[in-house]
C-alpha positions in Angstrom: 180.9 105.3 144.1 182.8 104.7 147.3 181.2 106.1 150.4 184.1 105.6 152.7 187.9 104.9 152.7 188.4 101.2 152.2 191.2 99.1 153.6 191.8 97.4 150.3 192.5 100.7 148.5 194.6 101.9 151.5 196.9 98.8 151.3 197.1 99.0 147.5 198.5 102.5 147.9 201.1 101.3 150.3 202.2 98.1 148.5 201.3 98.9 145.0 198.9 96.0 144.6 196.2 93.8 146.2 197.1 92.6 149.6 195.7 89.4 151.3 195.7 88.6 155.0 196.7 85.2 156.5 195.1 84.5 159.9 197.7 83.0 162.2 197.6 81.5 165.7 200.8 81.8 167.7 199.4 80.0 170.7 198.9 83.0 172.9 196.4 83.0 175.8 194.2 85.8 177.1 194.2 87.3 180.6 190.5 87.4 180.4 190.3 83.7 180.1 193.4 82.2 181.9 192.2 83.4 185.3 194.5 86.5 185.5 191.4 88.7 185.1 188.6 86.2 184.6 188.1 82.6 183.3 184.9 83.6 181.5 186.3 85.8 178.7 184.4 88.6 177.0 180.7 87.9 176.8 180.7 87.4 173.0 184.1 85.6 172.5 184.5 82.1 171.1 188.0 82.3 169.5 187.2 79.4 167.1 184.4 81.5 165.5 186.8 84.1 164.0 190.1 82.2 163.8 190.2 79.1 161.6 193.9 79.0 162.0 193.2 77.7 165.6 192.1 74.5 164.1 195.3 73.8 162.3 197.3 72.9 165.3 200.4 73.6 163.2 203.5 75.8 163.7 203.6 79.2 162.2 205.6 78.2 159.1 203.0 75.6 158.2 200.1 77.9 158.9 201.6 80.5 156.5 202.2 77.8 153.9 198.7 76.5 154.1 197.3 80.1 154.1 199.2 81.0 150.9 198.2 77.8 149.2 194.5 78.4 150.0 194.6 82.0 148.7 196.6 81.0 145.6 193.9 78.6 144.7 191.2 81.3 144.8 193.1 84.2 143.4 195.8 84.7 140.7 199.2 86.5 140.8 199.2 87.4 144.5 202.3 89.4 145.4 201.6 90.6 148.9 200.6 88.7 152.0 200.2 90.1 155.6 200.4 87.8 158.6 197.5 88.4 160.9 197.8 87.4 164.5 194.1 87.3 165.1 193.0 85.0 167.9 193.6 85.7 171.6 195.9 88.4 172.9 199.0 88.7 170.8 201.1 90.8 173.1 200.4 88.6 176.1 203.9 87.3 176.6 207.4 88.7 177.5 209.2 90.9 175.1 211.7 88.2 174.0 209.0 85.7 173.2 207.1 88.3 171.3 210.1 89.4 169.3 210.9 85.8 168.3 207.4 85.2 167.0 207.0 88.5 165.2 210.3 88.2 163.4 209.7 84.6 162.5 206.6 85.8 160.6 208.1 88.9 159.1 211.3 87.0 158.0 209.2 84.7 155.9 210.0 85.5 152.1 206.3 85.7 151.2 205.2 87.9 154.1 205.1 91.7 153.5 204.0 92.9 157.0 202.3 91.9 160.2 199.0 92.8 161.9 198.9 92.3 165.7 195.5 92.0 167.5 195.5 92.7 171.2 193.9 94.2 174.2 194.7 97.8 175.3 195.6 96.5 178.8 198.2 94.1 177.5 200.9 96.5 176.1 203.5 98.4 177.9 206.4 100.8 177.2 208.9 97.9 176.5 206.7 96.0 174.2 205.8 99.1 172.2 209.4 100.0 172.0 210.2 96.6 170.4 207.3 96.8 168.1 208.2 100.3 167.0 211.7 99.1 166.1 210.2 96.5 163.8 207.9 99.2 162.3 211.0 101.0 161.1 211.7 98.1 158.7 208.2 96.5 158.2 204.6 97.4 157.8 203.2 96.8 161.3 199.6 97.4 162.3 198.6 97.1 166.0 194.9 96.4 166.5 193.4 97.4 169.8 190.1 96.2 171.1 188.3 99.4 172.0 184.8 97.9 171.5 183.2 100.9 173.3 184.1 104.1 175.0 181.3 103.5 177.6 182.5 101.9 180.9 179.0 100.4 181.4 179.3 98.5 178.2 182.8 97.3 179.0 181.5 96.0 182.3 178.5 94.3 180.6 180.8 92.5 178.1 183.2 91.4 180.9 186.2 93.1 179.2 188.2 93.2 182.4 189.2 96.8 182.0 187.7 100.2 181.7 188.2 102.9 179.1 191.3 104.3 181.0 193.2 101.3 179.8 192.6 102.2 176.2 193.6 105.8 176.8 196.8 104.7 178.5 197.5 102.5 175.5 197.1 105.4 173.2 199.6 107.4 175.1 202.1 104.7 174.8 201.8 104.5 171.0 201.5 108.2 170.3 205.0 109.0 169.1 205.7 105.8 167.3 205.7 104.6 163.7 203.2 101.8 164.5 199.9 102.0 162.6 197.0 101.8 165.1 193.7 100.2 164.3 190.7 99.8 166.7 187.7 97.5 166.9 184.3 98.8 167.8 181.0 97.0 168.4 177.6 98.5 167.4 174.4 97.2 168.7 175.3 96.7 172.3 172.1 96.5 174.5 173.7 98.8 177.0 173.8 101.7 174.7 171.3 104.0 172.9 171.9 105.0 169.3 173.3 108.3 170.4 175.8 106.6 172.7 176.8 104.3 169.9 177.4 107.2 167.6 179.5 108.9 170.3 182.1 106.1 169.8 182.8 107.6 166.2 183.5 111.0 167.7 185.6 109.5 170.5 187.8 107.7 167.9 188.2 111.0 166.0 189.9 112.4 169.2 192.9 110.2 168.4 194.7 111.2 165.2 197.0 108.3 165.7 194.1 105.9 165.0 194.2 105.0 161.3 192.2 101.9 160.9 188.7 101.2 162.2 186.9 97.9 162.2 183.2 98.0 162.9 181.3 94.9 164.1 177.6 94.3 164.7 177.0 92.4 168.0 176.4 88.9 167.0 175.9 85.7 169.1 178.0 82.6 168.6 177.9 79.2 170.2 179.6 78.4 173.6 179.7 81.9 174.8 178.2 83.7 177.9 176.2 85.8 175.3 174.5 82.7 173.9 173.2 81.9 177.4 172.2 85.5 178.0 170.5 85.7 174.5 168.5 82.6 175.1 167.5 83.4 178.7 166.8 87.1 178.4 166.2 87.6 174.8 169.1 90.2 174.4 168.1 92.3 171.3 170.2 91.7 168.2 169.9 94.2 165.5 168.3 93.3 162.2 170.0 94.4 158.9 167.3 97.0 158.5 168.2 98.4 161.9 172.0 98.0 161.6 172.4 99.5 158.1 171.4 103.1 159.0 173.2 102.9 162.3 176.5 101.9 160.7 176.1 104.5 157.9 175.6 107.3 160.5 178.6 106.0 162.4 180.8 106.3 159.3 179.3 109.7 158.6 180.7 110.9 162.0 184.2 109.4 161.4 187.0 111.8 160.1 187.7 111.4 156.4 191.3 110.4 157.0 190.3 107.2 158.9 190.4 103.9 157.0 187.4 101.5 157.3 188.7 97.9 157.4 185.2 96.3 158.2 181.7 97.5 158.5 180.0 94.3 159.8 180.8 91.2 161.6 180.7 87.6 160.4 180.9 84.1 161.7 181.2 80.6 160.3 177.6 79.1 159.9 178.4 76.3 162.4 179.0 78.7 165.2 176.4 81.4 164.5 173.3 81.8 166.7 172.1 85.3 165.6 171.7 87.3 163.4 171.5 85.1 160.3 171.8 88.0 157.9 175.6 88.1 158.4 175.8 84.8 156.6 174.8 86.6 153.3 177.7 89.0 153.5 177.5 90.4 150.0 173.8 90.9 150.1 174.3 92.7 153.5 177.0 94.9 152.2 174.9 95.8 149.1 172.0 96.8 151.4 174.3 98.9 153.5 175.6 100.6 150.3 172.1 101.3 149.2 171.5 102.9 152.6 174.4 105.2 152.2 172.7 106.4 148.9 169.2 106.6 150.5 170.5 108.7 153.4 172.9 110.8 151.4 175.7 110.1 153.8 179.4 109.5 153.2 182.4 109.2 155.6 182.8 112.5 157.5 179.7 114.1 156.1 177.9 114.4 159.4 180.7 116.2 161.1 
């Protein structure tokens, strides 16, 4: 039994078969690290911990080639690949530069679409117009880092913007063909459980949002959060605490949303806490059992 709409099934409906993502690094920077907003970055961010493509140091064509080869070794008869511009802020350049990079990926014969990860304060009318033109021909998904609706949390994590930036971004994409996804973090020490669950209800306000990625707050090396965690013992949720929280969160999400992720992960060499994310399948099974135990499914708490 499936307790929520999975991204895998959603993409199968669109493409007619299993779809695999290739993480790509186009060399973009981030205004929260290059000094435009800050040089510290978000409190939890070490780009290497979630973007192995950063290590390749290769051009996009080579990254795609390596990504396809790796996936073909693990799986058989793959027909569909999506390019995923994951690390950094992938709208943080002028429109012409963005267009050249996006079309280079989309014109690859093995690539069926593109996912663009970015910050809500790094899009504008001109960029959205260009992306929308591409979305007439290709599958395009724009992932915005919401993280939290609560300004106190955005300030704590040094996001460099407040919630109005996200709301302005949603106005820009409202009447487009661009698929919109959001990232949200559960377990922030600035929020009560009630405030965390309010994020689900906030996401429901935006019918344009289709994809939701849910992360548990975790600590990786070489981040401000690592220092804070060691100095002040910032509470990080155990699996037993996180599972009922994420289950309730999904219970408050509209049934038409698609859940692309229900927990975070990190390579072992970067992870500080919690260690339970290293046993992903075990954790996912525990969360599934929690759905059953609590009698909750997506949208059932609305």
